[in-house]
N, C-alpha and C positions, 0 to 999 in steps of 0.2 A: 746239343751234342754233351761230351765229357772235351777235359782239357786233351787228353792224347787224342780226339777226331778232330779240334779243333786245329791241332799238331799236324796229326795225319797230312789233311786239305790242306795247310801252309807250307807243309816237305815236298809235297807233291807238287803243288803249284810252284815250288822254285828250280825243283828237277825238271821239270817241263818250260819254264820259264812262261808260266803259261796261268791264267786266274782256272784255278778247280773248285768244278760245279761245288755245290750246297749239296750232300748224301740225301736220295733218295730213302730212305729206310734205313740199317746197319752199315755204318760207315765204310766197315774194313772188305767189308762183302759187296757195297756200294763199290766202291773204286778197284777191290780185283779186275769187277764185270764191266767197268769203264774202261780199265788199262786196256783191258782186252780186246777191247771195239779197236784201240789204236796199236795196234800188237807189240805189246809192252805187257807187263805184267809182277808180281809180287811174289819172292818165291821166299822158303828160310832157307840159313844158312846153315849147316852142323856146327859149325864154331865158329862162331864171329868175332872171335878173338882171334882168331889166328888167321881171318879173315885179308884176302891182299889184293885191292884190286884200287888202282890208282886213282879214280875218273869220284864220281861223284856215286854214292849210294844211302840208302832209308835204312835205317835202325829203328826197332824197338826196344828199347831201354828202360831197365827196371830203375828204380830209385826211391828210394823212402816212401815218400807220397803217392808211389804208382807207375803207372808205364807209361813212357814218353816217347814220343818219333823225332826224329832228329835226324838229320843230312852229315852222312860221314863223304868225306874224303879224304883220300892219299895213303899211300902205303909207306908204313902203318897209318891207319886211318887214327882222323882225329877229328870232332863238328866241325863242319861246317855251316850248317845251322841248327839252334837250339832253342825253338820258341820256349819252353816249357824251363829251360833251366838244368835239364835234368844231370848235365855232369855239377853243375854248383849243390845239385841235391847228392848226392853220392852215387850216381848211376854210373 
């Protein structure tokens, strides 16, 4: 798995407050299906920079070294869990 895939798994576990399984196959597709079985989902946000949600949410953040998964929190949002250090890498 790539670092994004590992970060995605860690972030999903943080959001659910429970362990997330090791993906069987392509991780993003796996987690979309796994979450759907639990009446949850991953959806795109058209303009994430202006997204205002007071709770936790999962962001895909681009940085100089590639994409990272980050749990965001608050309004305006800031990083809650940044396992790959995306914000320190220019994300």
